[in-house]
C-alpha positions in Angstrom: 0.0 0.0 0.0 1.4 3.4 -1.0 0.7 5.9 1.7 2.0 8.8 -0.3 -0.5 8.2 -3.1 -3.3 9.1 -0.6 -5.6 6.4 -2.1 -5.3 2.6 -2.2 -5.3 2.5 -6.0 -2.5 3.5 -8.4 -0.8 3.0 -11.7 2.7 1.6 -11.5 5.2 2.7 -14.2 8.1 0.4 -14.7 11.0 2.6 -15.8 13.3 -0.4 -16.5 10.7 -1.6 -19.0 10.5 1.8 -20.6 14.3 2.0 -20.9 14.3 -1.5 -22.4 11.7 -0.4 -25.0 13.6 2.8 -25.9 16.8 0.9 -26.4 15.2 -1.7 -28.7 13.5 1.0 -30.7 16.7 2.9 -31.2 18.4 -0.3 -32.3 15.6 -0.9 -34.8 15.8 2.5 -36.4 19.5 2.8 -36.5 21.0 6.2 -37.0 17.6 7.9 -37.6 16.6 10.5 -35.0 14.0 9.3 -32.4 11.2 11.7 -31.8 9.7 10.6 -28.5 5.9 10.9 -28.7 4.8 11.9 -25.2 1.4 13.5 -25.9 -1.5 12.8 -23.6 0.8 12.8 -20.6 2.9 10.2 -22.3 -0.2 8.0 -23.0 -1.0 8.2 -19.3 2.5 7.3 -18.1 3.6 10.8 -17.1 5.3 13.0 -19.7 7.9 14.6 -17.4 9.2 11.3 -16.1 9.1 9.6 -19.5 11.0 12.6 -20.9 13.7 12.0 -18.3 14.2 8.4 -19.5 14.1 9.4 -23.2 16.7 12.1 -22.4 19.0 9.6 -20.7 18.8 7.6 -23.9 19.9 10.5 -26.0 16.5 11.6 -27.3 16.7 15.3 -28.2 13.2 15.8 -29.6 9.7 15.3 -28.1 6.3 15.4 -29.7 3.1 16.5 -28.0 -0.5 17.4 -29.0 -1.3 20.6 -27.1 0.5 23.7 -26.1 -0.4 23.0 -22.5 1.6 19.7 -22.8 4.6 21.6 -24.1 4.3 24.1 -21.2 4.3 21.3 -18.7 7.6 20.0 -20.1 9.2 23.4 -20.2 8.2 24.2 -16.7 9.8 20.9 -15.6 13.0 22.1 -17.2 12.9 20.4 -20.6 15.2 22.1 -23.1 14.8 19.7 -26.0 13.0 20.5 -29.2 9.2 20.1 -28.7 7.1 19.5 -31.8 3.4 20.3 -31.6 1.7 17.6 -33.8 -1.6 19.5 -34.0 -2.3 22.8 -35.6 -2.1 26.0 -33.5 -4.6 28.7 -34.5 -3.3 32.2 -35.0 -4.4 33.3 -31.5 -1.8 30.9 -30.0 1.2 32.3 -32.0 2.7 34.1 -29.0 2.6 30.9 -26.9 4.3 29.0 -29.7 7.1 31.6 -29.6 7.3 32.0 -25.8 7.6 28.3 -25.1 9.9 27.6 -28.0 7.6 25.1 -29.7 8.1 23.7 -33.2 4.7 24.1 -34.9 3.1 22.1 -37.7 1.6 24.4 -40.4 -0.4 23.9 -43.6 -1.4 27.5 -44.3 0.8 30.5 -45.1 -1.5 32.9 -43.1 -1.0 30.7 -40.0 2.7 30.6 -40.5 2.7 34.4 -41.0 0.9 34.9 -37.7 3.6 32.9 -36.0 6.3 34.8 -37.9 4.8 38.1 -36.7 4.9 36.9 -33.1 8.5 35.7 -33.5 9.6 39.0 -34.9 8.0 40.9 -32.1 9.9 38.7 -29.6 13.1 38.8 -31.6 13.1 35.1 -32.1 13.2 32.6 -34.9 10.7 29.7 -35.1 11.3 26.5 -37.1 8.2 24.6 -38.2 7.1 21.5 -40.1 5.0 21.5 -43.3 2.1 19.1 -42.8 0.9 17.1 -45.8 -2.2 15.0 -45.8 -1.2 11.8 -47.6 -4.4 9.9 -46.7 -5.1 10.3 -43.0 -7.7 13.0 -43.7 -6.8 15.0 -40.6 -4.5 18.0 -41.1 -2.1 19.1 -43.8 -2.0 20.2 -47.4 -3.7 17.7 -49.7 -0.9 15.6 -51.3 -2.9 15.4 -54.6 -2.8 19.2 -54.8 1.0 19.5 -54.4 1.5 22.2 -57.1 -1.1 24.6 -55.5 0.4 23.8 -52.1 3.9 24.6 -53.3 2.8 28.1 -54.2 1.5 28.6 -50.6 4.6 27.1 -49.1 6.7 29.5 -51.1 5.0 32.3 -49.1 6.1 30.5 -45.9 9.6 30.2 -47.2 9.8 33.9 -47.7 9.0 34.7 -44.1 11.8 36.2 -42.1 11.2 34.7 -38.6 9.6 31.4 -39.5 11.9 28.9 -41.2 10.9 25.5 -42.6 12.4 22.7 -40.6 11.0 19.9 -42.8 7.9 18.0 -43.8 5.5 15.8 -41.7 2.7 13.4 -42.4 1.0 10.5 -40.7 0.3 6.9 -41.7 -3.3 5.7 -41.1 -3.1 1.9 -41.8 0.5 1.0 -41.1 -0.8 -1.3 -38.4 -2.8 -3.5 -40.8 -1.8 -6.7 -42.5 -2.3 -5.2 -45.9 0.3 -2.4 -46.5 -1.1 -1.3 -49.8 -2.5 1.9 -48.5 0.6 2.6 -46.5 2.7 2.3 -49.7 0.3 4.7 -51.4 0.8 7.2 -48.6 4.6 6.8 -48.9 4.3 7.4 -52.7 2.2 10.6 -52.2 4.6 11.8 -49.5 7.6 11.4 -51.8 5.8 13.0 -54.8 4.8 16.0 -52.6 8.4 16.4 -51.4 9.6 16.2 -55.0 7.1 18.9 -56.1 8.2 21.2 -53.3 11.9 20.8 -54.0 11.3 21.3 -57.8 9.7 24.6 -56.9 12.8 25.7 -55.1 11.7 24.9 -51.6 14.3 23.5 -49.3 12.9 20.6 -47.1 15.9 19.4 -45.1 14.1 17.1 -42.8 11.4 14.4 -43.4 9.4 12.4 -40.8 6.6 9.9 -41.6 7.1 6.8 -39.5 4.9 6.1 -36.5 5.0 3.1 -34.2 3.6 0.6 -36.7 5.8 1.9 -39.5 8.8 1.5 -37.3 8.0 -2.2 -36.9 7.4 -3.1 -40.5 8.1 -0.2 -42.9 11.8 0.7 -42.8 11.4 2.4 -46.2 9.6 5.3 -44.5 12.1 5.9 -41.7 13.6 8.9 -43.5 15.3 11.3 -41.2 13.4 10.7 -38.0 10.9 8.2 -36.5 8.1 8.9 -34.1 7.5 6.0 -31.7 4.4 6.4 -29.6 2.5 3.4 -28.2 5.5 1.0 -28.6 7.5 3.2 -26.1 5.0 2.0 -23.5 5.2 -1.7 -24.3 1.9 -2.0 -26.3 1.8 -3.1 -29.9 -0.1 -0.9 -32.4 -2.5 -3.7 -33.3 -2.7 -7.5 -33.4 -2.0 -7.4 -37.2 1.6 -6.2 -36.9 4.4 -8.7 -36.8 5.3 -8.6 -33.1 8.5 -10.6 -33.7 9.9 -7.4 -35.3 10.3 -5.7 -32.0 10.6 -6.9 -28.4 8.9 -4.6 -25.9 7.6 -4.9 -22.4 4.5 -3.3 -20.8 5.4 -0.3 -18.8 2.1 0.4 -17.0 0.4 -1.8 -14.4 -2.8 -0.9 -12.5 -3.1 -2.0 -8.8 -5.3 -1.5 -5.8 -5.6 -2.7 -2.3 -8.8 -4.3 -0.9 -10.5 -1.7 1.2 -13.5 -3.8 2.4 -14.5 -7.4 2.7 -17.9 -8.9 3.4 -19.4 -12.4 3.5 -22.8 -12.4 1.8 -25.4 -15.1 1.5 -26.8 -16.8 -1.6 -29.0 -14.6 -3.8 -27.3 -11.4 -2.6 -27.1 -8.7 -5.3 -24.0 -6.5 -5.8 -23.7 -3.2 -7.7 -25.9 -1.0 -9.8 -28.6 -2.8 -11.7 -28.2 -6.0 -9.7 -26.1 -7.5 -12.5 -24.4 -9.9 -10.0 -26.5 -12.1 -7.8 -24.5 -14.6 -5.7 -25.2 -18.3 -6.5 -23.7 -19.4 -3.2 -22.5 -17.9 0.1 -19.7 -15.6 -1.2 -16.9 -13.2 -0.1 -17.0 -9.8 -1.8 -14.0 -7.4 -1.9 -14.3 -3.7 -2.6 -11.6 -1.8 -4.5 -11.3 2.0 -4.6 -11.2 2.5 -8.3 -13.9 2.7 -11.0 -14.7 4.0 -14.5 -13.7 7.6 -13.5 -10.2 6.1 -13.1 -10.2 4.5 -16.6 -11.6 1.1 -15.7 -14.3 0.8 -18.4 -17.8 0.2 -17.3 -18.6 -2.0 -20.4 -15.8 -4.3 -19.2 -17.8 -5.2 -16.1 -19.3 -8.4 -17.4 -15.9 -9.7 -18.6 -13.5 -8.2 -16.0 -11.2 -10.3 -14.0 -8.4 -9.3 -11.6 -5.5 -11.0 -10.0 -5.4 -11.5 -6.2 -2.8 -13.5 -4.3 -1.9 -15.5 -7.4 -5.6 -16.3 -8.2 -7.9 -15.0 -10.9 -11.1 -13.5 -9.5 -14.1 -12.0 -11.4 -15.4 -8.5 -10.9 -18.9 -8.7 -9.3 -21.5 -6.5 -10.9 -21.2 -3.2 -12.7 -18.0 -1.2 -12.3 -19.0 2.0 -10.4 -17.6 5.5 -10.9 -15.1 5.3 -8.0 -15.3 1.7 -6.8 -15.7 -1.8 -8.0 -16.4 -5.1 -6.3 -14.7 -8.5 -6.8 -15.9 -12.0 -6.0 -12.9 -13.4 -4.0 -14.7 -16.5 -2.7 -12.2 -18.8 -4.2 -9.1 -16.8 -3.1 -7.6 -18.4 0.0 -6.6 -16.2 3.0 -7.8 -13.0 1.4 -7.8 -10.0 3.7 -8.2 -6.2 3.7 -5.0 -4.5 2.3 -4.2 -7.4 -0.1 -2.8 -6.1 -3.4 -5.0 -6.6 -6.4 -3.8 -6.4 -10.0 -6.3 -4.9 -12.4 -3.8 -4.7 -15.3 -0.4 -6.4 -15.1 1.3 -9.7 -14.1 1.0 -11.8 -10.9 3.0 -15.0 -11.2 1.9 -16.9 -14.3 -1.2 -14.8 -14.9 -1.2 -11.5 -16.9 -3.9 -9.0 -17.8 -2.9 -6.7 -20.6 -4.3 -3.4 -21.9 -5.0 -5.4 -25.0 -7.3 -7.8 -23.1 -9.3 -5.0 -21.7 -9.5 -3.3 -25.1 -10.7 -6.3 -26.9 -13.4 -7.0 -24.4 -14.7 -3.4 -24.6 -14.3 -2.8 -28.4 -11.6 -0.3 -28.2 -7.7 -0.1 -28.5 -4.9 -0.4 -26.0 -4.1 3.3 -26.5 -7.4 4.4 -25.0 -7.0 2.0 -22.0 -3.6 3.2 -20.9 -4.5 6.9 -21.5 -7.6 6.5 -19.4 -5.9 4.7 -16.5 -3.3 7.4 -16.3 -5.6 10.4 -15.9 -6.8 10.3 -12.3 -5.0 7.5 -10.6 -1.7 8.5 -8.8 1.5 7.3 -10.5 4.1 5.3 -8.7 7.5 4.9 -10.6 9.5 1.8 -10.0 12.7 0.3 -11.3 
């Protein structure tokens, strides 16, 4: 039980496993730069602490999704380059400059607003040109490269905004069929060629995400952007997991806060979804769906207690859940329960929870990392 956490439920972040993953990814990509993707509080793992481990492994560039995430890193002392993977509307230009953020742009007027703020501050901003090669999210349309080149020329002419390079994102690199990924690669290369033919210097290219790192070395270019694989989760079940050895970084644990013996036909939880079929022992844990434990998982959920597998009893509540520990010997208040992680020969992965609830492991780890206190271990 972690007294300093001020609640008997927590996420445990294994920094040794994180270090293991980083080293294996670096070995995989060779001499390409690693851009550590630590958006969404490092996928729920704690961006400041994850940045420390990346830094210790020679990572000089981080990527985030919001200006607030960049500010968190700067206020924690980060001096590395920080790339904002989303667009920053003109009203945030001063913040881009103030916090030394590398923006992504796909509109000369937006770049001009950042240029103006940089000039006023006497600074120079370097940004990435975003191209939409098939994700449909942000960026110049790859199929309209010539028109885009005319707009990018306006960006190139700015005094205090300089083009660092070109960025795009793969949408199906985690699928068995890589046809669409190769089409995106082709569009990316053609867009680059159109810009360079127009006299625009693009000294830096980045396209590869986690799935691309595993199976598409042809898109490594100058820098790769590992995200979910940093944290020991594979991008999907369709990638070749033999391509990269990684270890889960996050576990979710709780202590039993209450135990009761109940008779047969006793109901537990909202909606009376669990009714005991025998005299039973019910344990209560102090975490629920507000902590990232998905309510739709209730009917499938199992936890690990004292080396045994035990089912969740009834619907997961907002802040608590109940477990049927009738078959767990010598169970007592204070015993550690593993909601996600390993106990002896038994393991519950983020993937297991994701499959049961119709989502992806990304969402599971991000959700668990929001409200539960984090405990870092080696």
